[in-house]
N, C-alpha and C positions, 0 to 999 in steps of 0.2 A: 058206423065206423067212418072216421075221417082219416085221410092219408097222413095228416099231421100227427095223428096218434101213433103212427108207426115210423115216421121219417122226420128227419131234420132237413129242411130245405135251406141249405146254406146260400147257394147261388143257383142259377139255372143249370149249370153243369156240375153241381156239387150237391148231390142228395145222399144223405147217410142214414143208416138204420138208427132209429131213435136211441140216444144216449150212448152211441158208439162212434168210432172213427172209421167204420167200415162203410165204403160207398156201395150203392146198389149195383153199380156196374161190375164191381168185383164179384158180388154174389151171382149176378146174372151170367157172368162169364163162366163161373164154376158150373152152373146149371146147364147152360146151353152148349158151351164148347168142350167142357170136360165131362159132361154127363154125370156130375157128382150128385149123390143123394143128400138130403138134409143132414143125415148123420155124419157123412164125410165132411161136409162143409163146417158143421159145428166142431168137429175134431180138428180141422185145419185152423179155423178162426176161433181161438179159444175164448175170445171176448163175447162170442155169441152162444146162446143156448140153443139146444135142439128146438125148443118151443119157438124161439124167435125166428129161426130159419124156416121151420115148418109152417107156421101161421102166416108168414109173409110171402109165401110163394106167389099168390095171386096179387097181393098188394105191390110186390116188386114190379110186376109187369104193368100194373096200372100207373105206378109212379113213373116208370120209364116212358110210358106213352104220354103222360102229362108233360114230362120234361121235353119230349120231342115236339109236342104241339106248341109249347112256349117258344122253342127255338125258331119255329117256322111261322110264328104269328106276326 
């Protein structure tokens, strides 16, 4: 699995879920600050399927970490 399979890296500060306009920061905010489940997130962001949100939990965190490393490199 490559991160590029799941994300579109537009710019260092602009990483989106593949084939969507939804930024990973948006999804992470829903998980971390609002404690939403994948089901709730997919209901809110109707362009995302439950499978996309569920399978990307770990990948989201990896991509965020990668983005942070690029910023401070």
